[in-house]
C-alpha positions in Angstrom: -10.0 -50.5 20.0 -13.5 -49.3 20.5 -14.0 -45.6 20.3 -14.3 -43.8 23.6 -17.9 -43.0 24.2 -18.7 -39.4 24.3 -20.1 -38.1 27.6 -23.6 -36.9 27.5 -23.8 -33.1 27.8 -25.3 -32.3 31.1 -27.7 -29.4 30.9 -28.5 -28.0 34.3 -32.0 -27.0 35.0 -32.8 -23.4 34.9 -32.3 -21.8 38.3 -35.0 -19.5 39.4 -34.0 -16.7 41.7 -36.2 -15.9 44.7 -37.6 -12.4 44.7 -36.6 -10.8 47.9 -37.6 -7.2 47.3 -40.6 -6.9 45.0 -40.9 -3.1 45.7 -37.3 -2.3 44.5 -36.0 0.3 42.1 -32.7 0.9 40.5 -31.0 4.3 39.8 -28.0 5.2 37.7 -26.7 8.6 38.6 -24.6 10.9 36.4 -23.5 14.5 36.4 -26.2 15.7 34.0 -29.1 13.2 34.5 -30.3 10.2 36.4 -32.2 7.2 35.1 -34.7 5.4 37.3 -36.1 1.9 36.7 -39.1 0.4 38.5 -40.8 -3.1 37.9 -42.6 -3.2 34.5 -46.0 -3.7 36.2 -45.7 -0.5 38.2 -45.8 2.0 35.4 -46.5 2.3 31.7 -43.0 3.7 31.2 -40.9 1.7 33.7 -37.7 3.6 32.9 -37.6 7.4 33.2 -34.9 10.0 33.1 -34.8 13.0 35.4 -32.6 16.1 35.7 -30.1 16.6 38.6 -31.6 19.8 40.0 -33.3 19.7 43.4 -36.9 20.0 41.9 -36.1 17.1 39.5 -34.8 14.9 42.4 -38.0 15.6 44.3 -40.0 14.7 41.2 -38.1 11.4 41.0 -38.9 10.7 44.6 -42.6 11.5 44.0 -42.7 9.1 41.0 -41.1 6.3 43.0 -43.7 6.9 45.8 -46.5 6.7 43.2 -45.1 3.4 41.9 -45.2 1.9 45.4 -41.4 1.6 45.7 -39.9 1.0 49.1 -36.3 0.1 48.5 -34.0 2.0 46.1 -30.5 0.8 45.0 -28.2 3.4 43.3 -24.8 3.2 41.7 -22.6 6.3 41.3 -19.1 7.5 41.4 -17.9 10.7 43.0 -20.4 12.6 45.1 -23.3 13.0 42.6 -25.3 10.4 44.6 -25.3 12.4 47.9 -28.2 14.8 47.2 -30.5 12.1 45.9 -29.5 9.8 48.7 -30.4 12.4 51.4 -33.7 13.3 49.7 -34.8 9.7 49.3 -33.8 8.9 52.9 -35.8 11.9 54.2 -38.8 10.7 52.2 -38.8 7.3 54.0 -37.2 5.1 51.3 -34.7 2.3 52.1 -31.7 3.5 50.2 -28.9 1.2 49.1 -25.7 2.7 47.8 -23.8 -0.1 46.0 -20.3 -0.4 44.8 -20.0 0.1 41.0 -17.4 -2.7 40.8 -20.1 -5.2 42.1 -23.0 -3.9 40.0 -21.5 -3.8 36.5 -23.8 -4.3 33.5 -23.4 -7.1 31.1 -20.3 -6.4 28.9 -21.2 -5.1 25.4 -24.5 -3.7 26.5 -23.5 -0.6 28.4 -25.8 2.4 28.7 -27.4 4.4 31.5 -30.8 2.8 30.8 -29.5 -0.7 30.9 -27.5 0.1 34.0 -30.5 1.2 36.1 -32.5 -1.9 34.9 -29.7 -4.2 35.8 -29.3 -2.6 39.2 -33.0 -3.0 39.9 -32.9 -6.7 38.8 -29.9 -7.5 41.1 -31.5 -5.6 44.0 -34.8 -7.4 43.5 -33.1 -10.8 43.9 -30.9 -9.7 46.8 -27.6 -9.9 44.9 -26.2 -6.6 45.9 -24.3 -5.6 49.0 -25.0 -2.3 50.7 -22.2 0.1 51.1 -21.5 1.4 54.6 -22.8 4.8 55.5 -22.8 6.1 59.2 -25.5 8.0 61.0 -26.2 11.6 60.2 -24.3 12.9 63.2 -21.2 10.9 62.2 -21.5 12.0 58.6 -21.4 15.7 59.7 -18.4 14.9 62.0 -16.7 13.2 59.1 -17.1 16.2 56.8 -15.5 18.5 59.4 -12.6 16.1 59.8 -12.1 15.6 56.1 -12.2 19.3 55.5 -9.6 19.7 58.3 -7.3 17.1 56.7 -7.6 19.0 53.3 -6.6 22.2 55.1 -3.6 20.5 56.8 -2.3 19.3 53.4 -2.8 22.7 51.9 -0.9 24.3 54.8 1.9 21.9 54.1 2.1 23.3 50.5 2.6 26.7 52.0 5.4 25.5 54.2 7.1 24.1 51.1 6.8 27.5 49.4 8.3 29.2 52.4 11.2 26.7 52.2 11.7 27.5 48.5 11.6 31.3 49.1 14.2 31.0 51.9 16.4 28.8 49.8 16.3 31.2 46.9 17.5 33.9 49.3 20.3 31.6 50.4 18.9 31.4 54.0 19.5 27.8 55.2 18.4 28.0 58.8 16.0 25.1 58.1 19.2 23.0 58.1 19.8 23.9 61.7 16.2 23.8 62.8 14.2 20.6 62.2 10.8 22.3 61.8 10.5 25.9 60.5 6.9 26.0 61.7 8.0 25.6 65.3 8.4 28.5 67.8 11.9 29.5 66.7 11.2 29.2 62.9 7.9 31.1 62.8 9.3 33.9 65.0 12.3 34.4 62.6 10.1 34.2 59.4 7.7 36.7 60.8 10.5 39.1 61.7 12.0 38.7 58.2 8.7 39.5 56.6 8.4 42.5 59.0 11.6 43.9 57.5 14.4 42.7 59.9 17.6 41.7 58.1 20.3 41.6 60.8 21.2 37.9 61.5 22.2 38.7 65.1 18.8 40.2 65.8 17.0 37.3 64.1 19.0 34.7 66.0 17.7 36.1 69.3 14.4 34.5 68.6 15.9 31.1 69.4 13.7 29.2 71.8 15.6 27.7 74.8 14.4 24.2 73.7 16.1 24.6 70.3 19.2 22.4 70.0 21.0 24.7 67.5 23.2 27.4 69.1 22.8 31.1 68.4 26.0 31.2 66.4 24.8 28.4 64.0 21.4 30.1 63.6 23.1 33.5 62.9 25.4 32.0 60.3 22.4 30.3 58.5 20.5 33.6 58.5 23.1 35.5 56.5 21.3 35.6 53.1 20.8 37.5 49.9 17.4 39.1 50.4 15.6 39.9 47.1 12.3 41.7 46.9 10.5 39.1 44.7 11.5 36.3 47.1 10.4 38.3 50.1 7.1 38.9 48.3 6.6 35.1 47.8 7.6 34.4 51.4 5.0 37.0 52.7 2.2 35.4 50.7 3.1 31.9 51.8 3.2 33.0 55.4 -0.2 34.8 55.1 -1.8 31.7 53.5 -0.3 29.5 56.2 -1.8 31.6 58.9 -5.1 31.6 57.1 -5.1 27.8 56.9 -4.3 27.5 60.6 -7.3 29.8 61.4 -9.5 27.6 59.3 -8.2 24.4 60.9 -9.1 25.9 64.3 -12.6 26.6 63.0 -12.9 22.9 62.0 -11.7 21.8 65.4 -14.2 24.1 67.1 -17.1 22.9 65.0 -16.1 19.3 65.6 -15.9 19.9 69.4 -19.3 21.6 69.3 -20.9 18.7 67.5 -19.3 16.1 69.8 -20.5 18.0 72.8 -24.0 18.1 71.3 -24.1 14.4 70.7 -22.8 13.6 74.2 -25.3 16.0 75.8 -28.2 14.4 73.9 -27.1 11.0 75.1 -26.7 12.2 78.7 -22.9 11.6 78.7 -20.4 13.9 80.4 -17.0 14.4 78.8 -14.6 14.4 81.7 -11.2 15.9 81.1 -8.5 13.3 80.5 -4.7 13.8 81.0 -3.1 14.5 77.7 -0.4 12.0 76.7 3.0 13.5 76.0 3.7 13.2 72.3 5.8 15.0 69.8 4.0 18.1 68.4 3.1 17.8 64.8 1.4 20.1 62.3 -1.6 17.7 62.4 -1.9 18.1 66.2 -5.5 18.7 67.4 -6.3 22.2 68.6 -9.1 21.1 71.0 -9.5 18.2 73.5 -10.7 15.4 71.3 -9.6 12.7 73.7 -12.1 13.5 76.5 -15.0 14.0 74.1 -14.3 10.8 72.2 -13.9 8.8 75.4 -17.4 9.9 76.4 -18.8 9.2 72.9 -17.1 5.8 72.5 -17.0 4.6 76.1 -13.4 3.5 75.9 -10.0 5.2 75.6 -8.8 4.4 72.1 -5.7 6.6 72.6 -4.3 4.0 74.9 -3.7 1.8 71.8 0.0 2.3 70.7 0.3 4.4 67.6 -3.0 6.3 68.0 -3.3 9.9 69.0 -6.4 11.8 69.8 -6.5 13.3 66.3 -6.1 9.9 64.6 -8.8 8.4 66.8 -11.1 11.3 65.9 -10.4 10.6 62.2 -11.2 6.9 62.7 -14.5 7.6 64.5 -15.5 10.1 61.8 -15.1 7.3 59.2 -16.9 4.3 60.8 -18.7 5.7 63.8 -19.3 3.9 67.1 -21.8 1.2 66.1 -19.7 -1.9 65.5 -22.8 -4.0 65.0 -22.8 -2.9 61.4 -20.1 -5.6 61.0 -20.8 -9.1 62.2 -17.3 -9.9 63.3 -13.9 -8.3 63.5 -13.1 -10.2 60.3 -15.9 -8.4 58.4 -14.6 -5.1 59.8 -11.1 -5.8 58.7 -12.3 -6.8 55.3 -14.3 -3.5 54.9 -11.0 -1.7 55.7 -9.3 -3.8 53.0 -6.6 -5.0 55.4 -7.1 -8.7 54.7 -6.0 -10.8 51.7 -8.6 -11.2 49.0 -9.9 -14.6 47.8 -8.9 -15.1 44.2 -8.9 -18.9 43.5 -9.3 -20.5 40.1 -9.1 -24.2 39.5 -8.2 -24.8 43.1 -5.1 -22.6 42.9 -4.7 -19.2 44.5 -4.0 -16.6 41.8 -3.6 -13.5 43.9 -3.7 -12.8 47.6 -2.9 -9.1 47.7 -5.2 -6.7 49.4 -7.6 -4.7 47.3 -6.6 -1.1 46.4 -7.3 1.0 49.4 -9.4 4.2 49.2 -10.5 4.1 52.8 -9.3 6.9 55.0 -9.6 4.8 58.1 -7.3 2.2 56.6 -4.7 4.9 55.8 -4.8 6.1 59.4 -4.3 2.6 60.7 -1.4 2.0 58.4 0.3 5.2 59.7 -0.5 4.1 63.3 1.1 0.8 62.6 4.4 2.5 61.6 4.3 4.6 64.7 3.5 1.6 66.9 6.4 -0.2 65.5 8.8 2.2 67.2 7.3 1.6 70.7 8.4 -0.9 73.3 5.0 -2.5 73.4 3.5 -5.8 72.4 2.3 -4.3 69.1 5.7 -2.8 68.5 7.3 -6.2 69.1 4.8 -7.8 66.7 5.6 -5.3 64.0 9.4 -5.7 64.3 9.1 -9.5 64.4 6.9 -9.5 61.3 9.1 -7.0 59.5 12.2 -9.3 60.0 10.3 -12.2 58.5 8.2 -10.7 55.7 9.4 -7.2 55.2 8.2 -3.8 56.3 5.4 -3.4 53.7 3.6 -6.6 54.8 4.4 -5.8 58.4 2.5 -2.5 58.1 -0.6 -4.2 56.7 -0.5 -7.0 59.3 -0.1 -4.6 62.2 -2.8 -2.3 60.9 -5.0 -5.4 60.7 -4.2 -6.2 64.3 -5.0 -2.6 65.3 -8.4 -2.8 63.5 -9.3 -6.0 65.4 -8.3 -4.4 68.7 -10.4 -1.3 68.0 -13.4 -3.4 67.0 -13.2 -5.5 70.1 -12.7 -2.5 72.4 -15.8 -0.6 71.0 -18.0 -3.7 70.5 -17.3 -5.2 74.0 -16.6 -2.0 75.8 -13.2 -3.2 77.1 -10.2 -1.1 77.8 -6.8 -1.9 76.1 -4.3 -3.7 78.2 -0.7 -4.0 77.0 1.4 -7.0 78.1 4.6 -5.2 77.0 7.4 -6.3 74.7 8.7 -9.0 77.1 5.2 -10.3 77.7 4.6 -10.7 73.9 8.0 -12.4 73.5 7.0 -14.9 76.2 3.7 -15.5 74.6 5.3 -16.2 71.3 7.8 -18.6 72.9 5.0 -20.5 74.7 3.0 -20.7 71.5 5.9 -22.0 69.5 6.6 -24.6 72.2 3.0 -25.8 72.1 3.2 -26.2 68.3 6.4 -28.2 68.5 5.1 -30.5 71.2 2.0 -31.1 69.2 4.0 -32.0 66.1 6.3 -34.2 68.1 3.4 -36.1 69.6 1.8 -36.6 66.1 5.1 -38.2 65.0 5.3 -40.4 68.0 8.0 -38.5 69.9 8.1 -36.6 73.2 9.6 -33.2 73.3 11.7 -32.5 76.5 13.4 -29.3 77.7 17.1 -29.3 78.2 16.6 -29.0 82.0 14.7 -32.2 82.0 17.4 -34.0 80.1 20.2 -32.8 82.5 18.3 -33.9 85.6 17.6 -37.3 84.0 21.3 -37.8 83.2 
């Protein structure tokens, strides 16, 4: 048999990339120094290193201006990029913050100098994607909300320390009171710290809304008081009160900023009726709902699972300009609530969502769990999806649905309308019926309802 002819090796022609940004520079930022790369024809030394102090950052901006640079791409982890980003933005440069995962240098040739050159080359040919950063007002609002969230978590640590001190003193009134930071619990703890030890006197602090009886509370308050545990309890209580004071300051600063933004835009924040919800330690101390309604233009708290505090957190993360994302699909992808594309050889290797570090995504996932307990269309969707795929995937799917709803409401300025649980079930039945009729028609059959068959018989 003749030998099989070898196929000629096809050598593709060299692909030339189009230069989209000739006046581009690349910056690699570290904790101790930054490295800046400009095109080789712009300076005798196209790569220079600078310090990280403010004068050094201004010197880097001056050098970029002398080299005729207009657009700067930077890669950094942590928050080291923020000062340089703000300085360059104030000086009139077009600043691109890029994800380090998408701007990796060639393997085996890793250094700060090569990184900044590689970033500049990718940015010159338009191969980088710009990370999202909201406007300056939203950035300030976001910082207040993130600081508030940090304080809430720190206050939770103090609550756990109070639990521990009470347990060491064999005081188990947290077993008869669901939340020791409520009216009854805090009144009793403050009285204990003040020196009261009589269980009958402490039990008189019971709030009328408390489900536990006075006798049960009195029995739970009979403990073994020790000075070292009382010392720890007093410190935890003082720190908890301090955190609550600081949380209120964050709320006041956020309210002041929102009022300023609405006033500059000529919007009036009309008071809105507060929805009755269970009180939580994360509950807002000011009226966010009215201010955010004036800022956004729609009532996002009408969406099941979202409170005024969660809406404030969402707006602080992505702002009010939905034109930054072309469609709701792009917005959901930025939130990492959609399956990723990982296809090799025509086969799907992995469809899991990317690791989430987005605070807005975390809020939407929590809102999805809360919405799953409601008798709404979204709640029905969550429970139906949970029965079929499991709760973990139901949370992601419902959060994705909430993200699309929020995007559409803000982008199109439309209010949320809930068809209810029964309405969603009817829509699902009609959709299933349409699919079955379409499949039957494709197979050459006609799908009839049981009522039609009985009348024909």
